[in-house]
N, C-alpha and C positions, 0 to 999 in steps of 0.2 A: 137224672144221670148219676151212678156209682160216681164216689170219690174216691175210692179203692186205691191201694199204692201200685198196683198192676197197670195203671193206665200207661201207655205208651203213644206219644205222636213225634215220629223219629222224620217224615216226610210231609214238609209243608205242600207239596206237590199234592197228598192226600187232600188237605184241607182246603186247596182250591180248586181241585174236582168237585168236592162236596159242593162248595158254594156255588158254582157253575150248575150243577145238578140242580140244587134247589131253585134257584133263580130260573132255570129255563125249563123244568120239570120233566126233564127228558134227560136220558143217558145220550142218546143219539146227538140233540143239538150240542150239548156239553161236549162230548168229544169234539165235533166240529169247530165249536169257539176253541178248545183248547189245543186244537192240532192234532190230537192223540185217537187212537180206536176206541170203539165203544167197548171193548174189552177191558183195554187199558183203564177205561172209565170204572168200570166195575171193580177191577183189582183194588185200584185206588178207595172206593167206597168200603169194601172188604176189610181191608186192613186198618182203616180210621175205627169201623165198628168192633173191629177186634180188639183194638189199643184202647178201644173207651169202654170196651165193654158195655155197649148200648147199642140199641137198634136205632138209626137215625132216620133211615128213609121206610115209608110204606109203598112199595111196588104191586102193581098188577098190571095187568097185558096192556092196559090202555094208560094209564098216569102212572105218578110219580109222585107223592106228597111226602111232608114233613111229618115224623112222629113229634110227642112233646119233648122228646130228649132232645129231637134234629131240631127243633124250633129254639130251643134255649141255647144249643151249641152254636146253631146258625147266627144269631145274635154277637156271640163273641167271636166267631170265626170272621166275619166280615171286621171286625174292629181290629184282630190281629192282622189281618191280611192289608189292612189300609196303613197300620203303623210299620210295615214290613215294606208295602211302598214307599212310604215316606221316608224311612231309614235308607233305604236302596238311593233315593232321588240325592238323599242328604250327600250318601257317600259319592256318586257319581258327579254332584256339585265338586266336592271337595278334591276329587281328581281333577275336575276342569280348572283348579287354580295355577296358575304359572309359579312353579318353585324349582330349585334347585340352579345347576349352573347351565347358562345359554351361551353356547360357543357360535359366533357368526363371524363371519369373513366378511369385509366391505372391500369396493375398490377406493383407493385412497382420498381423492379428491370429492366425489361423488358420496360417499361413506362418511368424511368430515363435516361436509357441507348440510347433506339433508336426511341422511340416515341417523348420527348420533342424536341431534337433537330430538327425534321420534324416541328411540329408545332411550334416552334420559326420562322423557315423559311417562314411557311404558313402564322402567322400573319403579317409578314412582308410585304408580297405580299397587306394583306387586311385591311387597318388601321380603317375601321369600324366595325372591329370585335376585341372580347375580350374575352379570357379563362378562364375559371373555372374550374381546373384541381382537381382530387381525385385521391389518390393513395391505391389501396386496392388489396389485394391477394385474397379477398372474390368477390362472385358473387354478386352484389349490383342488387336490384330493379330497373331497368332502369325508369319505367313509375313511381313508387311509390316516387324516390326519384329525377324525372325530368332531368334526364341526356339524354343527345342528343344521344350518341354514345358511345360505352365502347369497348376496345380492350383487347382482352382475349384469353387466348390458350385454343383452346378446344370452348365451347360454344354450342355444337351440341344439346343440350338438353335443351336448353332456349326456351320455348315453347313462342310464343305469338311475337317472335324476329325475326327479320332478319339478317341472318348473313351471311356475305361475306369474302371469304377465302383471307389471304393476302401473308402468306408466308409459308413455312414447319417448323416445328419444331420439335426436336430431345433431348432426355436426352442423356448426353455424360458421361461413366465411364473413370476417368482419375486419373493420380497421376503427382508426377513430377520426372524427370529422376533420381534425387537423390534418392527421396524414393523408386523408381523401383530397383535401383543399390543395395541397400541395402536388400531389401526384395524380390525381385524377380516379375518378371510380369505375375499376373495370367493367364492361358490358358484356364480353365474352370471356370464355375461358381462355383464349388466346393472349389476352390482354395480362393474365398472370404473369406472365414472363417477363413482361415491362415493369415489374412491382417488386419493393423488398417483399419475401417472405419469413415467417418465423414456422418452422417448422419441428412437427414431435418426431423424436425418434426412440427405438426401441431395440435393445441388443447391438447397438450399432447400427441398426438400418431404421431408414425413413420411410414408413409408409405411406401409400400414396394419398392425395387429397382426393376423396368421393364427391360425385357429382352425379345428376340426373339430366338426361338430353333426351329429349322426344319420349319420356317415359321409360329410358331404360338407363339401369345403373351403369355408369362407366368410372373411370379412376384416372388420375393425371399425376404423372412423377413430378416431384418438385423440389429443384435443389436446395435452394433457401440460403442465405446468407447467415441467418440465426438456425442452428440446430440445437436442440435440448431435450430431453427426454424428463422434464417436470411441466406438466402443464398449467400449474397456478404461477410458474416463471412467465412461462410463455403469456399467459393473461395480461402480466404485470409489465411485461416488455410490448405488448401492444399497445395498452393503455398510456405508454410513455413513448407513443408514436413512431414505433421503429417499423410498423408494416402490415401486409396482409398476415392471418391467421385461420387457420380454420381449426375450431375446438367446440369440444360439447356443449351445446346447449345448458347443461344443469350448471356449468362453471360461470357463464357470461350472461344470464338471463338478466339478474339485476343490471347488468351494466348495458344491455341493449333496452331496458325499460328505460334508464336514467337517460340514454342518449351518448353516452361518454364512447360507446362503441356502435358503430353503424354498420348492421348485414348489408352484403352486397352479393351479387350472382345469385340473389332470391330465388329467379325462376328455374336454376339448375341445381337447387335445394332440394333432396327428395328424403323420405323418413329414414331413419335408421334404425339400429336392433334396439329394441324397446329396452326399459327396465325392467328385470325379473328377480323375482326369489328362485332359488333353488335349493332342495333338499333332496336326501336320499330318499329311494323308494320303499318307506317304509308303511306297513299295513295300515298302522294309527300312527296318525300324525300328533306330535306330544302337543298338550295344550300351550307350553311356553311359546314354541314354534307357529303355532297356528294363531294366536292370540296377535305374535307380535307381526306376522303379516296382514292381518285385519286392521291392527292400528295403521300401518302404512297405508294399506287401502283407504281408511276412514280418513287420515290425514290429506290425501291426496284426492279425495273423492271430487272435489270441482277443478282438478286441474293439476298436474305438478308445478313446483311453486317456479320452476325453470321456463315454463310456458307463459 
């Protein structure tokens, strides 16, 4: 094969086409494998032979075979393409490494108790990644605020966002054994009116307690002697024997397991909105977001910790 200064290899695709023809012994089969036309393969081979100033293929009406120069070039071409493929794979892996700033929005209590520990382990794995975490029980505008991903309870009504369910969630009505020993255990929803209650408020309003009766969701307005807008304070008050509380299972899962809080009215407890990851509808999800969601999924693979 000549080694003149005029040799030019400007198209890696031409080299790939040549290798396919050499392996298939056919322009037609090579074209099918490459997903291009037979004439396009012919043009690739023509450019390659012109650039190398050498005839690489011997063509007849029935077969295609390599010339001596073609066999020599084929051996080098296969190695070159293998190295190119390896380099592309290495670059693809590099692009998969989470890096840069991860902006994540979390519900206050759920985030502090159950997401931040996972996020801590996640950042320990990827030293080129840094986290900027905001805590809010409001639904922020992810696009406007430049947030990469948010963890939310529900989120099914967020138009324009992708939603991935991570774990089930439910509200639990509960009280301490001491409180129930003094005031009795409610057996029906009407019994709640005879109990002290601790009610959550938001924007000055008290959302009704949620139950399921005969398979159908229903709500019950609760006045409540205690009204507050902090769920952790509500838990503390319930643990102090102050009354019944309806509260997220992710906040009192440990108390229920320990028996310091006891669930009541369980036959009226239905599933709640699930815990989800939501993120803007982008064509390609960044590695830092995708791997974080996978990390949460892995951590909760055997069930969310509050269950």
